[in-house]
NUZA-105671 format. One record per residue (C-alpha): residue in three letters; x, y, z. Coordinates in steps of 0.25 Angstrom, whole numbers, padded with zeros to 4 digits, always signed. Example, Ala and Ser with C-alpha at 12.3 -4.5 7.8 and 13.67 -1.06 7.14 Angstrom:
<pts>
ALA+0049-0018+0031SER+0055-0004+0029
</pts>
This chain:
<pts>
MET+0049-0322+0015ARG+0060-0315+0006THR+0060-0310-0008ASP+0072-0314-0016PHE+0079-0305-0026ASP+0087-0311-0037PRO+0098-0302-0042ALA+0098-0310-0055GLU+0083-0306-0057LEU+0083-0292-0053PRO+0089-0280-0061ALA+0102-0276-0055TYR+0098-0262-0050GLU+0086-0269-0042PHE+0095-0279-0035TYR+0105-0268-0032GLY+0094-0260-0025LEU+0090-0272-0017LEU+0105-0274-0013THR+0106-0260-0008ALA+0093-0261-0001VAL+0098-0273+0008VAL+0113-0270+0009LEU+0112-0259+0018PRO+0116-0249+0024ARG+0128-0247+0015PRO+0140-0238+0018ILE+0143-0228+0008ALA+0157-0226+0002TRP+0157-0211-0002VAL+0168-0212-0012SER+0177-0200-0017SER+0186-0202-0029LEU+0193-0194-0040SER+0192-0196-0055ALA+0205-0197-0063ASP+0202-0183-0067GLY+0201-0179-0052VAL+0186-0177-0051ALA+0181-0181-0037ASN+0169-0191-0036LEU+0161-0194-0023ALA+0151-0205-0023PRO+0144-0214-0013HIS+0145-0229-0014SER+0136-0238-0005PHE+0143-0251-0008PHE+0154-0249+0002THR+0162-0257+0013VAL+0175-0260+0019ALA+0182-0271+0010CYS+0195-0274+0018VAL+0201-0270+0032ASN+0216-0272+0029PRO+0219-0265+0020PRO+0207-0256+0022ILE+0198-0257+0009VAL+0184-0251+0007GLN+0175-0255-0005PHE+0164-0248-0012THR+0156-0252-0025SER+0153-0244-0037VAL+0140-0248-0042GLY+0142-0245-0057ARG+0154-0237-0062LYS+0154-0224-0054ASP+0164-0212-0053SER+0170-0217-0040LEU+0174-0230-0047ASN+0179-0224-0059ASN+0187-0214-0051ILE+0193-0225-0041GLU+0197-0233-0053ALA+0204-0221-0059THR+0211-0216-0047GLY+0211-0227-0037GLU+0207-0219-0025PHE+0194-0215-0017VAL+0189-0210-0004VAL+0177-0217+0003HIS+0169-0208+0013LEU+0159-0211+0024THR+0145-0205+0020PRO+0140-0198+0033GLU+0126-0195+0036ALA+0129-0180+0035LEU+0133-0181+0020PHE+0120-0189+0016GLU+0116-0180+0005GLN+0130-0178-0001VAL+0133-0193-0001ASN+0120-0195-0009ALA+0123-0184-0018THR+0137-0190-0022GLY+0129-0202-0027THR+0124-0194-0038ASN+0129-0198-0052PHE+0138-0186-0055PRO+0146-0187-0067PRO+0161-0190-0065GLU+0165-0175-0067VAL+0157-0171-0055ASP+0164-0169-0041GLU+0154-0175-0031PHE+0161-0167-0020ALA+0158-0154-0026ALA+0144-0159-0031VAL+0139-0162-0017GLY+0146-0152-0009LEU+0157-0161-0002THR+0171-0156+0002ARG+0183-0163-0003GLU+0194-0167+0006PRO+0208-0172+0002SER+0210-0186+0004ARG+0224-0190+0011LEU+0228-0202+0002VAL+0219-0202-0010ALA+0215-0192-0021PRO+0200-0192-0020PRO+0195-0182-0010ARG+0188-0185+0003VAL+0174-0180+0007ALA+0177-0170+0018GLU+0163-0171+0024SER+0164-0186+0026PRO+0170-0191+0039VAL+0177-0203+0033ALA+0185-0204+0020LEU+0192-0217+0016GLU+0203-0214+0006CYS+0205-0226-0003VAL+0213-0232-0014ARG+0208-0242-0024HIS+0210-0256-0020ALA+0202-0264-0030VAL+0190-0262-0039LEU+0181-0274-0042SER+0169-0274-0052PHE+0156-0283-0050GLY+0145-0281-0060ASP+0141-0267-0060SER+0149-0263-0048THR+0163-0260-0044VAL+0169-0262-0030VAL+0180-0252-0026PHE+0190-0256-0015GLY+0198-0245-0009ARG+0209-0246+0001VAL+0208-0236+0012VAL+0221-0228+0013ASP+0215-0217+0022ALA+0203-0215+0031ALA+0200-0201+0035ILE+0190-0200+0046ASP+0184-0187+0052ASP+0187-0187+0067ALA+0173-0183+0070VAL+0168-0197+0067LEU+0178-0204+0075ARG+0175-0210+0089ASP+0186-0217+0096GLY+0195-0216+0084ARG+0185-0223+0075PRO+0174-0218+0065ASP+0160-0219+0072VAL+0148-0222+0065GLU+0139-0213+0073LEU+0149-0202+0069LEU+0150-0206+0055ARG+0135-0207+0052PRO+0137-0214+0039LEU+0126-0215+0028GLY+0122-0229+0022ARG+0116-0233+0009LEU+0103-0241+0009GLY+0094-0245-0003ALA+0089-0236-0014ASN+0091-0221-0009GLN+0091-0224+0005TRP+0103-0221+0015SER+0105-0224+0030ARG+0110-0214+0041PRO+0117-0220+0053GLY+0107-0226+0063GLU+0109-0232+0076VAL+0123-0238+0079VAL+0123-0251+0087ARG+0135-0258+0093ILE+0137-0273+0096ASP+0150-0281+0099ARG+0154-0292+0090ILE+0152-0306+0098GLY+0165-0315+0098TYR+0163-0330+0096HIS+0168-0332+0110GLU+0157-0324+0116TRP+0146-0333+0110PRO+0139-0342+0120GLY+0147-0355+0122HIS+0160-0348+0117TYR+0163-0338+0127THR+0172-0341+0139PRO+0172-0330+0150PRO+0186-0326+0154GLY+0193-0335+0164GLU+0185-0347+0161
</pts>
């Protein structure tokens, strides 16, 4: 038996709560940006993913009009950081609705680090920083999707294993429903199965 929830019959905030309780865990784009006046902003956005491989483009959604969106529209640049378990409290704190003139780096006690190719600073404590330039901005209802072309990926050597970032070293936080978060759990591995390997399609070498 199932219960049906019709978005046309529910208040938008209730259906939003339902969606965020079932689309999970969600990675977090910890976005730093600068206002036109040079004030730094840092905020977490949990609607985040890779949009394209070549060119490398990431996307995040601003639900409502937030400082990150205003700054990116004004300057065209931002940095997306990984949110590691060790920075749980700071990541959550940057979700506070500080007024635009407040620098979240200073407010929550994080260290600025100069970016290589864009103006917004990096979070020195985060092991991964993706420097981005605005590629496109699309609005849907009460939300806006920001697409950023990655121009530099700065990754701490401490989280690299065999030349690639390793999830067991990154220990990323994830967002769940309501005020729930997830820490890294058990990591499982499985090889993808090629069609030629399915029964009836696999021909052993030499046959």
